[in-house]
C-alpha positions as CSV (number, residue, x, y, z in Angstrom):
1,X,0.0,-42.1,-23.7
2,X,1.8,-43.4,-20.8
3,X,1.4,-43.1,-17.5
4,X,4.1,-40.9,-16.8
5,X,2.9,-38.6,-19.4
6,X,-0.6,-38.5,-18.4
7,X,0.5,-37.4,-15.0
8,X,2.5,-35.0,-16.4
9,X,0.4,-32.1,-16.2
10,X,-1.1,-32.5,-12.8
11,X,2.9,-31.7,-12.3
12,X,3.2,-28.5,-14.0
13,X,0.1,-27.7,-12.4
14,X,1.6,-28.2,-9.0
15,X,4.4,-26.4,-9.7
16,X,2.9,-23.1,-10.9
17,X,1.3,-23.4,-7.7
18,X,4.0,-24.4,-5.5
19,X,6.4,-21.3,-7.5
20,X,3.0,-19.0,-7.0
21,X,3.6,-20.1,-3.2
22,X,7.4,-19.1,-3.5
23,X,6.6,-15.7,-5.2
24,X,3.9,-14.4,-2.8
25,X,6.7,-15.6,0.5
26,X,9.1,-12.9,-1.7
27,X,11.4,-11.0,0.8
28,X,10.8,-7.1,0.2
29,X,13.2,-5.9,2.3
30,X,15.2,-3.7,-0.5
31,X,11.2,-2.7,-1.7
32,X,10.2,-2.0,2.0
33,X,12.9,1.2,1.9
34,X,10.0,3.2,-0.2
35,X,7.4,2.7,2.6
36,X,6.9,6.1,3.7
37,X,4.8,9.6,3.3
38,X,6.2,10.0,0.1
39,X,3.9,7.3,-1.3
40,X,0.9,8.2,-0.1
41,X,1.5,11.6,-1.1
42,X,1.5,10.8,-5.2
43,X,-1.3,7.8,-4.4
44,X,-3.8,10.6,-6.9
45,X,-1.2,10.9,-9.3
46,X,0.3,7.4,-9.5
47,X,-3.7,6.5,-9.7
48,X,-4.2,8.8,-13.4
49,X,-0.8,7.1,-14.6
50,X,-3.0,3.5,-14.1
51,X,-6.2,5.1,-15.8
52,X,-3.5,6.2,-18.8
53,X,-4.0,2.9,-20.3
54,X,-7.5,4.0,-22.0
55,X,-9.1,-0.3,-20.8
56,X,-7.8,0.5,-17.3
57,X,-9.4,4.1,-17.7
58,X,-13.0,2.4,-18.8
59,X,-12.4,-0.7,-16.6
60,X,-12.8,1.7,-13.4
61,X,-14.7,4.4,-14.3
62,X,-17.5,1.5,-15.4
63,X,-17.2,-1.1,-12.8
64,X,-19.9,-2.7,-12.0
65,X,-18.3,-3.3,-8.4
66,X,-20.2,-0.2,-7.7
67,X,-20.0,-0.8,-3.2
68,X,-16.5,-0.7,-4.2
69,X,-16.0,2.2,-6.0
70,X,-14.7,5.3,-5.7
71,X,-17.6,7.7,-5.5
72,X,-19.9,4.6,-4.1
73,X,-17.9,3.7,-1.3
74,X,-14.7,6.0,-0.7
75,X,-14.3,4.6,2.8
76,X,-13.5,0.7,1.6
77,X,-12.2,1.9,-1.9
78,X,-9.2,3.9,-0.1
79,X,-8.7,1.1,2.5
80,X,-8.9,-1.5,-0.2
81,X,-6.3,-0.1,-2.1
82,X,-3.9,0.5,0.5
83,X,-4.4,-2.5,1.7
84,X,-3.3,-4.3,-1.3
85,X,-0.1,-1.8,-1.9
86,X,0.4,-2.9,2.4
87,X,0.5,-6.7,1.5
88,X,2.1,-6.1,-1.2
89,X,5.4,-4.4,0.1
90,X,5.2,-6.0,3.7
91,X,3.3,-8.7,3.6
92,X,3.8,-12.7,4.2
93,X,2.5,-15.1,2.0
94,X,-0.7,-16.2,3.2
95,X,-1.9,-12.4,3.2
96,X,-0.5,-12.0,-0.4
97,X,-2.6,-15.3,-1.5
98,X,-5.6,-14.5,0.6
99,X,-5.6,-10.8,-0.9
100,X,-5.7,-11.9,-4.8
101,X,-8.3,-14.2,-4.1
102,X,-10.6,-11.3,-2.2
103,X,-9.2,-9.4,-5.2
104,X,-10.0,-12.3,-8.3
105,X,-14.0,-12.3,-6.6
106,X,-14.1,-8.6,-7.6
107,X,-12.1,-8.6,-10.5
108,X,-14.2,-11.3,-12.0
109,X,-17.3,-8.0,-12.2
110,X,-14.9,-6.1,-14.4
111,X,-15.6,-6.5,-17.8
112,X,-16.7,-4.6,-20.8
113,X,-19.9,-5.4,-22.7
114,X,-20.3,-6.6,-26.1
115,X,-20.7,-3.1,-28.1
116,X,-18.3,-0.7,-25.2
117,X,-17.1,1.8,-26.3
118,X,-13.1,0.2,-25.1
119,X,-12.7,-3.6,-24.1
120,X,-11.0,-4.5,-21.6
121,X,-10.9,-7.4,-18.5
122,X,-9.5,-6.6,-15.3
123,X,-7.6,-10.4,-15.4
124,X,-6.2,-9.3,-19.4
125,X,-2.4,-10.0,-17.7
126,X,-1.0,-6.9,-20.2
127,X,-3.8,-4.9,-17.9
128,X,-2.1,-6.4,-15.1
129,X,1.4,-5.7,-16.3
130,X,1.0,-1.7,-16.5
131,X,-0.5,-1.3,-13.1
132,X,2.4,-3.6,-11.5
133,X,4.5,-1.3,-13.6
134,X,3.0,1.8,-12.1
135,X,3.0,1.4,-8.7
136,X,6.3,0.0,-9.2
137,X,7.1,3.3,-10.2
138,X,5.5,5.5,-8.2
139,X,7.5,3.1,-5.0
140,X,10.7,3.9,-6.9
141,X,9.6,7.5,-6.8
142,X,8.8,7.2,-3.0
143,X,12.2,5.7,-2.3
144,X,14.1,8.7,-4.8
145,X,13.1,11.2,-2.9
146,X,14.2,10.2,0.7
147,X,16.6,8.7,-0.2
148,X,18.4,9.6,-4.1
149,X,18.6,7.5,-7.0
150,X,18.8,3.9,-6.9
151,X,22.1,2.1,-7.2
152,X,24.3,-1.3,-7.5
153,X,22.9,-4.1,-6.5
154,X,20.5,-2.7,-4.2
155,X,18.7,-1.6,-7.2
156,X,18.7,-4.5,-9.0
157,X,16.7,-6.0,-6.0
158,X,14.2,-3.5,-5.4
159,X,13.4,-3.5,-8.9
160,X,13.2,-7.4,-9.0
161,X,11.4,-7.6,-5.5
162,X,8.7,-4.7,-7.2
163,X,7.3,-7.8,-9.4
164,X,5.2,-8.2,-6.4
165,X,2.5,-5.7,-7.5
166,X,1.7,-7.9,-10.5
167,X,1.8,-11.1,-9.1
168,X,0.1,-10.2,-5.8
169,X,-2.8,-10.2,-9.1
170,X,-2.8,-12.4,-11.4
171,X,-0.1,-11.3,-13.6
172,X,2.5,-14.0,-14.5
173,X,5.9,-13.7,-13.0
174,X,7.9,-13.7,-17.2
175,X,5.8,-10.7,-18.2
176,X,8.1,-8.7,-15.7
177,X,10.8,-7.5,-17.7
178,X,14.0,-9.5,-17.2
179,X,15.5,-6.1,-15.7
180,X,15.7,-2.7,-14.9
181,X,16.7,-1.9,-18.9
182,X,13.8,-4.0,-20.3
183,X,11.7,-2.3,-18.2
184,X,12.8,1.0,-18.8
185,X,12.5,0.0,-22.6
186,X,8.9,-0.9,-22.1
187,X,7.8,1.7,-20.0
188,X,9.2,4.2,-22.9
189,X,7.2,2.2,-25.9
190,X,3.5,1.7,-23.8
191,X,3.9,5.7,-23.3
192,X,3.1,5.9,-26.7
193,X,0.2,3.9,-26.4
194,X,-2.1,6.0,-23.2
195,X,-5.0,7.9,-24.3
196,X,-6.8,9.8,-21.9
197,X,-9.9,11.0,-23.5
198,X,-12.6,13.3,-22.2
199,X,-15.2,10.5,-19.9
200,X,-11.7,9.6,-18.6
201,X,-9.9,12.9,-18.1
202,X,-13.1,14.4,-16.4
203,X,-13.1,10.8,-14.2
204,X,-10.1,11.8,-12.9
205,X,-10.1,15.5,-12.4
206,X,-13.3,14.6,-10.3
207,X,-10.8,12.9,-8.1
208,X,-8.3,15.5,-8.2
209,X,-10.9,17.9,-7.0
210,X,-12.1,15.1,-4.1
211,X,-15.9,15.7,-5.0
212,X,-16.2,11.6,-3.4
213,X,-15.7,13.2,-0.3
214,X,-19.3,14.6,-0.9
215,X,-18.6,18.1,1.4
216,X,-17.1,21.4,-0.1
217,X,-13.5,21.3,-0.2
218,X,-11.6,24.9,0.5
219,X,-10.6,26.4,-2.8
220,X,-6.7,27.1,-1.1
221,X,-6.6,23.1,-0.2
222,X,-7.7,22.2,-4.1
223,X,-4.7,24.4,-5.2
224,X,-2.3,22.9,-3.3
225,X,-4.2,19.3,-4.1
226,X,-3.9,20.2,-8.1
227,X,-0.2,21.7,-7.2
228,X,0.6,17.9,-5.6
229,X,-1.1,15.5,-8.0
230,X,0.4,17.4,-10.4
231,X,3.5,17.7,-9.8
232,X,4.4,14.2,-9.6
233,X,2.4,13.3,-12.7
234,X,5.9,12.9,-15.2
235,X,5.6,15.2,-17.8
236,X,3.8,13.2,-20.2
237,X,0.5,12.7,-17.6
238,X,0.5,16.2,-16.9
239,X,0.3,16.5,-20.8
240,X,-2.5,14.0,-20.9
241,X,-4.2,15.1,-18.6
242,X,-4.4,19.0,-19.6
243,X,-2.6,20.2,-16.4
244,X,-0.8,23.1,-16.5
245,X,2.5,23.4,-15.2
246,X,5.1,26.5,-14.1
247,X,8.5,27.4,-12.8
248,X,6.8,28.9,-9.5
249,X,4.6,25.9,-9.3
250,X,7.9,23.4,-9.2
251,X,9.3,26.0,-6.8
252,X,6.5,25.3,-4.8
253,X,6.7,21.2,-4.6
254,X,10.1,21.0,-4.3
255,X,10.6,23.3,-1.1
256,X,6.9,21.0,0.1
257,X,8.9,17.4,-1.0
258,X,12.6,19.1,1.2
259,X,10.4,19.7,3.8
260,X,8.7,15.9,3.8
261,X,12.0,14.7,3.2
262,X,13.8,16.5,6.5
263,X,10.6,15.2,8.7
264,X,10.9,11.8,7.7
265,X,14.8,12.4,7.7
266,X,14.6,12.6,11.4
267,X,11.3,10.0,12.5
268,X,12.0,6.6,13.2
269,X,10.9,4.0,10.9
270,X,7.7,2.9,12.2
271,X,6.3,6.5,12.1
272,X,7.5,6.1,8.2
273,X,5.7,3.4,7.9
274,X,2.9,4.2,9.9
275,X,-0.2,4.5,7.5
276,X,1.2,1.9,5.3
277,X,1.7,-0.7,8.5
278,X,-2.2,-0.1,9.9
279,X,-3.3,-1.2,6.4
280,X,-1.9,-4.2,7.4
281,X,-3.0,-4.9,11.0
282,X,-6.2,-4.2,9.4
283,X,-5.7,-6.9,6.6
284,X,-4.0,-9.2,9.3
285,X,-7.4,-8.7,11.5
286,X,-9.7,-9.4,9.6
287,X,-8.0,-12.6,8.4
288,X,-8.1,-13.9,12.0
289,X,-11.7,-12.6,12.9
290,X,-12.4,-14.1,9.4
291,X,-14.1,-11.1,8.3
292,X,-14.0,-10.6,4.5
293,X,-11.3,-8.4,3.3
294,X,-13.5,-6.4,0.5
């Protein structure tokens, strides 16, 4: 083996690191247009979509990282989840790299044990691809509800930038479908393999009922909450959850969405982005003060 051949793996490794850095520095100006209140309104619905892939559902439900679980420490879980979205959509290279490192440390403990009903591992690229795809679909929905359908070159830019939801984890760049059309095929094919069994469904319904807050929630608020969550789910996921949906529900959801859209149309961008921007400021503060992100 020549000296050049011996050095080649180091060069390739350096190239991978360099490319990862380029991905972390990706300009997300198109994706940023989806940073609005609809992104938060559809948050729980997006969690259901992610956990509909059975290994993801069991990985979250059975996670040993109890100090960061929604039912063990809801404030931390909400902060870290929104922090990830903020960093992916609005952050820079250093913030994305730091958040990936922190996530890796947490994910290292999220893996099944021999004999578990469903095998899973948080570092599985296929699972990360699905989570990224769900987050992308949530962003596309938030944009569309406020601005109408994605079109032309902007649609392509928006989609390409959506890969940051996966590359800010460990998903390889080439795992992201090459085009919007290819993504659609991947999405439709994956829907056929989704399963929400009774344990995961019960877990998700506890989230819908806000049980992680540890206090009584008024019945009228839970009715609105359930309608909102179900309404922001594509029909296939509503069916998997066994959540009924009526014409009356659809009319109520349409009215709510129109009101949100009207208010946001009058609101300045800083106000539309405020909830996510606050999480990004928190991440930056923690990094500056060398406080753990998780």
